[in-house]
N, C-alpha and C positions, 0 to 999 in steps of 0.2 A: 394593585392587581393588574395583571397583563392578560389581554385577550389576544389569542393567536387566530389569524384569519387566513384560511386557504383560499387564495384568489385575491387579487388586488385591484379589481375593477372599481367602477364608480359606486357600487353598492358598499363595498368595503370602505371606500373613502368616506362615504356618508356615515357609516357606522363609527369610524374613528372620530369624525368631527362631532358626532352626537355624544361620544363617550368621554371626551376630554373634560367637559364640565362636571362629569361625575367622578373625576379623579382617576380614570382608567388609563392604562397604557396599552399600546397596540404593537403587534409584530405581524407582518404579512409574509406569505410565501407566494411568489409568482415567478413567471418566466423572465420578466424584464423589470429593471429597476425604476423605469420612468412611467409605470402604470399610475392611474389615478390614486390608488392607495399608497404606492411608494412615494408619492409627492408629499404625503402628510405624516408618514410614520416609517420606522425602520422596516427593511424588507430583506428577506432571504431570497436570492435569485437562483432559479433552477426549475426543473420539472416538478409539477405538483405531485408526482408519484415517487419522487426521489426519497428513498427510505432514510438516508442520512439527514436531509433537510427537514423531513417531517419529524424526525426524532428531535432535532434541534428546536423546531417550533414548539413541540409538546413540552420539552424540558424547560423552555423559557417562558411558558404560558401557564396560567392557572386554569384556563378553559379554552377550547378550540372550537371555532365555528367556521362557516364558509359563506362565500358570497355568490356561489354559482352551483347549480344542482348537478352539473355534468362532471363532477370530479370523481376520482376512483374510490369506490366503496372498499375494494380490497386493500388499497393503500391506507385508508383510515383505520381499517380493522387491525393493522399492525401496531397501532398506538395503544398498547395494552395499559390499562390503568389511567388513561387520560380522559378527562371530562370532555365529551364532544356533544355539542348542542347545535342544532336539533339532533334527535336520535338517528343513528345510521340506518335503522330499519325504515324510517320515513323517507330518508334520502334515496334508499334503494328502490322503494316503491315508486317514487316520483320519476326515477330515471328510465323506467320501462313502462311504456304506454299500456301494455297488456296488464301488468301488475297494478297499474293505476286504475284501469277500468274494473278489474276484479275487486279492488279495494272499495270503490264506489258501490258496486253491486252488493258486496258483503255488508256494508254499512247502510244499505237502503237509501242511497243517494242517487236520484235519477241521473242517468247519463245516456249517451247516444247508443244506438244499436251498432254493434261492432263484431268483427271476426279477426282472429289471429291469421296472419298470412306468412307461410314459409315456402311457398312455391307458386309458380304461375298458375297451376291448377287450383291451388287454394284461393288465389286472387279471383279467378273467374267464378268459382263457386261462391265466394263471399259476396261478389257483386250480384249474383242471382238471389242469394238469401236475404241480403240487406237491401238490395235494389240500387238503381241509378237515379239521380246523381249520387256520388259519394266522394269521400276523401281518403286518399292513401297517405299514410304517415309512416316514417321510420319509427321503429319502436324506441330507439334511443337517439340522443344528441339533436333533437329538433328544438329550435327556439326561434322566435321572431319570424315565423313563417317558413323557416328552412326545413328541408327534409319532408316536404309534403306536396301533394298534387291533387287538384280537384279533377274528377273524371265524370264525364256525362255520357260518353258513348263507348262502344267496344274499341274503337280506334284509340280513344284516350287511355283505356286500360293497357293496351299494347305499348303505347308510348311511355306511360308512367312506369310500367314494369321495366322497360329498357333503361330508364333514368334511375330508378330507386331499387330495383329488384336484387341488387347484390347484397342487401342486408335484410334482416327480419323486419316485417312490416305489419301494420294494422290497417284494416279497412273499416270505415264507419260511414253512416249515412250523413249526407250534407243537410244540416239542420237549417230550415228557413227561419232564422231567428229574427226577432225584432230589435234586440239590443244585446250587447256583450257587457257583462258586469263582473265585478270581482268583490270578494269579501276577504278582509285581512283581520286576523286575530292573533292573540298571543296567550301562551300558557306559561305560568311560572313554575318554579321548582316545587312549590307546595300544592300544585294543582289548580291554582286560581286562574281564571280565564277572563280576558277582556276582548271585546270585538269592536272594530271600527265601523262607522257608517258605510253603507254599500257604495261602491264606485261604479260609475257609468263610463265605459271605455270605448273610444273610437279608434279603429285601426285603419291603416292603409298599407297595402302590400305586406301584410303580416306584421307590421311594426306599430306599436302603440303610439298614437299621435296626441291624443287628448284624453284626460280624465276629469270628470266632474263628480263632486261629492259634497254633501250626501245626495244619494239618488234613490228614488223609488218609494214604494208604499211601505207601510208598517208591515204588511204581510210578507213582502219580499225580503225585508230586513230580517224578520223573524225566521223565515225559512232558511236563508243563507247562514245565519248564525247557528241555527240548529244543526245544519249539515256540517259546518266547520267544527263545531264542538264535538261531533261524533268522531271526526278524524283526530282531533287533538287528544281526546280521551283514549282512543284506541291505541295510539302509540305512546301514551304517557309523555306527550310531547313537551319540550321546553324550548321556547323561542317563538318567533313569528312564523305563521303559516298563511298562505294565500290559496284560495280556490277561485278559478275562473268559471263563469257560467254563461250559457246562452239563456235569454229570456224569450219564451214563446207562450203566448196565450195565458199570461199571468203565472206561468210555472217556471222553475229553474231547472236547467239541464246542465249537469257538471261537464266541463270540457277537460280541464286539467288542474293540477295543483303544483305549487312551488313551495318547497320547504325552506323559505328564506324571506328576507325583506323583498319588496316587490315594486316594480316600476309604477304600478297604479297607486301606490301608497306614498309617492313623493310629496303629494299635497299636504301630508300630515306634518311636515316640518314646520310650516307656517300656519296650517289650518286646523290643527288638533291640539288639545291640551298637552299631549305627549306624543312625539313622533313615533312612527313604527321603528325607527332605528334606535331611539332611546329605549323603547319598550323591549326590543329584542335583547339589548344589553342588560337591562334590568332583570329580565327573566333568566338569562344564562349565568349571571354572576350571583343570583339569589337575592336581589333587591326587590322591594315591593313594586308591583306594576303601577304605571301611571294611568291617569284617566285617558280614555280614547274619545272623549267628547269633542265634537266639531265646534270650532270657534266661529263659524259662519258658513258660507257657501263658497267652496273652493274650486278652482280649476288649475290643472297642470298641463302644460304643453311641452312635449319633447322637442328638442332642437336637433335635427337630423342632418348629417352630411356636411353642413357648413354652419359655423356659428355666426349669427347676425352680430353686427357691432354692438358692444355692450352699451355704448353711449346712446345708441338708438333705442334699445330696449328699456333702458333706465329712465327715459323720458316719461314712461308710463307710471303714473302715481300708484304706489303700493305694489308694484311688481317686484318679485324677488327672483334674482338670477342665480343659477347654479351652473358654473362652468367646470366640467370634469377634467380639464387639462389634457384632452386627447387631440391627436392630430386629425385634421379633417379627412373624411373618406366617405364616398357615397354609401348611404344606408346606415351609417354609424351614429349611435347615440352620443352626442358631444356634450349635451347639457340639458337643462330644463328650466322653465320659468313657471312661477305660480303667482296667484293673487287670490284674495279673499274678499267676497262681497257680502252685503247684508241680507240678500234674498236671491233665490235662484234665477229670477228673470234678469236682474242686473248682471249676475255672473255669466249667464248664457249670451247676453248681448255683447259683453266684453270679450268672451271667448271667441265669438264669431268674428269680431273685429280683428283680434290678434291673429286668428287663423288666416283671415284674408290678407294680412300683412306678411305673415311668415310662411304660410303653406296654402296658397289660394286654391289649390286643387282639392283640398279636403273640405267636405261638407259635413255639418252636424245636424241632427234632427232637432 
């Protein structure tokens, strides 16, 4: 069975590596042949919206998925009769921050106070209604902190409008959160659902630097799983879905969702009975879902901008290195490393030591 993947980044690469032991084959579509996915499987080179290439991908695949949520919905809709997972409706909702907020509200999932912004006048009115400080975000194409600005004053509003006002925007309140967490779950073709332990995430300059799992109380895990299941069932979803939350006063406030495997779930490769990548594939090809049970207390550190020497990292006992095969570039995710400990204290001590070595400017609570 062949899985077609639109997008050949590191997420696609890890999907392929998880699928080969299951006897699956893979075919990518991406703009360049030397992408992380193209290094491990055949690839069709060209624009992700190219109708001829999309048709070839569909014809040569039993099911089509994607490793990035900002691909063209209209292009995917041209693939009549093709199994596409996750569902295109979920992809469309995640691509537009207004649709995403409306979805959370419809499903009674707490989220930030927000307003749609289509003009400078709308922005000023939104700031009055929601209040300052706030965050201005582009409705589309924002990721890793891109396409957004924190505003605290009227002057900030003017400056942010000059930088971002050429496209539709959303304004929301700036939540004074205690932590950022994410929950990852998977729904199979028969409606079965499995949820991973909650992830505690530390960001710097909008980019995820560290994930620790499992995290939090039984109450937070139950709430996160409940909210996730509402979205999975609403879309009759097939595949892996992630929701990111702010934690404030023991409550969860939904920030955004990702209809794909997620950076905060990379720890599951070594730290869970079944990785998020394998479970995504199991779901979309119709295999039984695997256990999401944690095998210990895991940490994942992203390697950003420049890869440390592998020999240096691998002197750490039990550390697992994943190099995506990408050229160095400031702010670029080049790889990650993970380890698993027997208790949360040992994990956190080790995570602090590794951060001090790899990213000394990052502090974790």
